[in-house]
N, C-alpha and C positions, 0 to 999 in steps of 0.2 A: 171573245174573253176564257175564262172561267171558271163559265155560270156554279160550279159544282161545290168545289171549295173557296178558301179564302183567293182574291187575286194575288198574283203572285208581281212579285216584282224583281229584279235582279241587276244588279249594283257591282260594274266590275271595275276592282278601283279602292282602293282605299286611303286616296289622298283630298284636298278639300273638296272636294263637290262629292265621293261617294256618302264622307264620313259628315257632311249637311246634309247628305240630301237622306241616307238611315236619321238621323235623331230627326228629321222634320215632321215623316213619316211615319216616327213613332211616335211621336208625342201629337199626331194629330190621332192615329191607329192606333195607338198599343197592338197587341196580338192579335186585330180584325186584319190587318196586312201580313201577309207571312214577303218577307222582306231576305234577301238575301244578299252577304254585300263580298265578295269575292278578292281578295290581294294576295300575294303573291308572297306578300311582305309579313315578318312577325311584330313591327314596328310603325312608330307615324316618325319625321322629322320634317321639323318646321326647314324651308329650305334657311333661311338667314345665317338659322347656325351652325353648316357647313364652315362661314369662313371665320366663325368663331371658332370652330376647331383647328379651324389652319392656322389660326397666330395665337394660335392656345389660352383662349379665353373661357375653354369648358374643354368637357368630353365629350367622347363617342356615345359612355354612355348616359353622360346626363342627361345628354340633346333625346336619346330615343323616349316616347312612348308607346310603351306595349299595346297591340288594337288585346291581350288579354285584361285590360279594364277597357272596353269601349265595350258598354253591356247598356243595349237598351229595348225594352222589350219589345217582341216579333223580327225583329232581326238577330241572325246569327252571321257571326265571320266568321268564312272560312279561308282558311292560307293554300290556298290552293294556287296555281297555275293554271290562265285560260293558255287551253290545245288549239280551239280552232272555235273559231264566232258561227252560227247559220245563220241567217239575215233574217229567210223566206218564216223559217218559222217557231224564229227565235229563239233559240236552241243555243247555250254553249257547255263544250263540251272542257271537261280542264284533268288534271294527274289524278283527280279524285274521282272525275263521275258528273254525269251532265244532268246537267239544266233547264227547263224552261222557262216560257215568261210569257209572261201577260203585257209587259212591260220591260222593259230590255237599255238601262243604260249602262253603257259604254263611259268609263272616264279613267282609262288604264292612261293619263297621261301621254308623254314620249317620252323617249327612251332614248340615247347618247352614243351614234354612228360614229368611233373611234378609230372606223377603218375609210372614212368620208379624207382622213389629212394625213394627208404620209408622214408620221412621225411621233403623232403627236400622241401613240402606244408610247412611244419609249421615251413620254418627255412627262410633263405632272398635268393636269388643269386640274380644278379648284372645283368641281361641279358633282363629283358625286363623292359620299362620307372616305369612300376607301380613296378615293382622292386628297380630299381633304387633309385627310390623318396624316398624309406619307409628306403632302409640304411645311405644317407642320415639324417634320422630325428634320426637312431642307430644310427651310429655313434662317433656324441659328446655323446652317453653313454659311449664307448669301454674303458672303465680307464684301464682296468687292464688281465690279462688271455691269452687266444694265441686266436690269424687268424688261420682256416682255411680256405686255398681257395679251393674250390675240381668242379674240371670235372667231369661229375656227363654221359659220357658216348662220343666219339669221330663219329666218326665227328662234329667236329664242327663250327656256325660263331666266324668270326677276331681271329685267333688263337692265333694272343700277347697278346689278350685281358687279357688273365686269369697272366698273367705275368703284365703285365701294369697294373695290378688290385694291385699286391702285393704292384710294384715298387710304388705307390699313394697312397697306404694305408702306408706304411710309410713313408714317406716323412708325410701325414699328420697328421700320430700318434708324429715324431717327432717336427713339429710345433705347439702340443699342446704341447708339455713336457711333455707328455707318455710314450714313442717308449721305454725305457726299466725297463715298467714298465711289458708291454706288451707279457713274455716271462711264465709268472711266470703258474705254474700245473691247469689243465683247469679242468671243471665242469661235459662235457660231450664228447659223444664219436665217431664220424665216420666207419664206419665198411668199409674201402677197397671190393676187390672182387677176394684175397687170402688173407681171415679171418683176416686180419691185423686189428691196432684199430688205429685210430689218435687221442687225447684230444682236444678237443677245448673249447674255451668260443663263441665264433665270428665264425660260420662259412658265406663264402660266397660264393654261388655256382654257376655253369656253367648246366645250366639242359639240361638232353639227347636231343638233334632233332628230327624229325620224319618229314615228307613230311604232309602234309595237310591229314586228308579223307579222301578228294573230290578226291585226288590222289590219292590214296592205293585204294578207291571205284569205280575208276573205270576202276583200272588192268595197269596203266602204270607203275609202281613201280616196280621191282625187288629186290631184297634183300636189301629193305627200301629206293630205290633212283628211279630216274629215267633214267637210259643205254640209252645213244645219241650216236653217232657219234662224238667223243670228237674233230674233229675241223670243221663240220658242224653244230652242237648244231642239227644236225637230228634223231628224235626218231623211233622206224619201219613202225611205220605210217603212210601210204602217210601227206604230207600238213601240220607234226604238230612238234613244236619243242619246247626244256625245255631246259632253260637257268638263271638262277644265284641257289641259294646251295641246293632244289630238283633234278639239272641237275646231276650224279655218271661224270663229266668232267677229272675227274684227278690231277684238281688243287682246291686249298683250297675255300671254303667257305666266303667268302669274298665278298664287293661289286665293287670292284676295279675289278672281275674276273670277276663280275656276267656282267656289263658291258662292258668288253673286247669279252665278248658272245655276243652277244644282238649288239655292229659292227657286227660280221661275221655276224648274221641270218637277220641283214640287208644287207649287203652286197649281199646275198642269194638273199631275195626277190627281190629288185632291181634287180639285173640281170633276173631273170622267171620273173616279173612281164613287163621290159622292150625288152622280148625276145631279149636278144644281153648282149655282154661281158662277164666277171668272174669275178668269186664269190669270196674275199678275208678271205682264211680260216681265223677260230682263230683261232692267235698265246701263248696264254697263255702265257700272260706275265701280269704281276700287279705290284706295288708297295702298301707299305704298312712302316705305321707309325708305331711308338712305344713310348709311355709315359713311360721316367725312370728319372721321379718329376727332384721339384727342378726348373719346368720350360723346360729343357732340352727334346728331342724327335730325337728319329736312326730313322731309312729308311732302308727299304731292295727291291730290288729290283730282279725279276725272273724271268726266262724263262723257262716253261716249256718247250716246243715246237719243237724252232729251232731245238735243235740243237740234237743227240743222248740222250743224259739224262742231266736231267733240273739243269740250274744255278744260278747265286743266285750273290748278292753283294752288304754289309753289309756296313754301312754310321753310322760315328757314332753318337751319342746323340751329341746334342750341343743348344745350346739355339738358334741359327740364327735358325737353318732344322725347329724351331715352323710356318717359313714365310710356306716354304714349307707348311706345312698340311693344316694351313690354307688356302690358294693358293687355295687346291686340293677341299675343299669343296666350297669356296665362289666362283669356276667359273664355278660348278654344280650347285651349287646357283643361281648363276644367267642364264644360259644357258640352264635351266629345270622350272624358278619360274621367275624370271626376277626379281629377287632379290637385 
């Protein structure tokens, strides 16, 4: 460890995992630890907001949370693109400089591989903000025919999202008075992996996911994802952790699980930096909210690691549950961005 100066923690990616980890370290150490948080974007967006943008319930500008509002003691957030990761030296190169770490946390998430599915680039997808915005303009023109929601590869972020899309689309078409017309013969065809064909007029795709190329190039990934100890999030490289969608933990790829994993990493780092105490392991617990249309929201609570097998509790959809979902977002918006 760098003993002459402050301990250096470098966090790659300012999603759920990176934001929560940096916040916890700031709360614990203030400026006693040098935390560098790096992300190529200028703003954070809750993933579930993309469906709201797509169906015209909100706008792109309304869901953006600018990173300039993430102000934490001991943390500097840099808008830069990671171009190389040297695992043996815990050194990161970006388009803006080079950073060495005593502890390196890779939380770069998953990227979308549009080229992995022939034709997807010319069709519609709703997992990017640009795709959601494009569909916001396409959906009002869809008055007749078949809509097909296609998952182009697994695993993928936010497992309920394709079902949410179907339920919200059903509700949207009913409100426009064209739902019954959207069952007629289709003009286009999607080909499944078994050779079967499914006709459609409107395709709404979930792109295949992959870890960013810089992670692949570093040698961290195996079988497409970063192997970690699922309870500590440690990789096989000393002082390097991975959290979030890019890490192979055995839990779903969703922000709430990245956040929980970040808490476990923070606990481990705090124990190591203090040279005392015992880290709290990742419990694999998460809550997912599910849009059902008509203003109703359901909820699922899942616990992956507490018992011998994963367990879950399902809460029936209701209008009242929307307040829970809104509190989920607002509590993190205040915690991370003070907004």
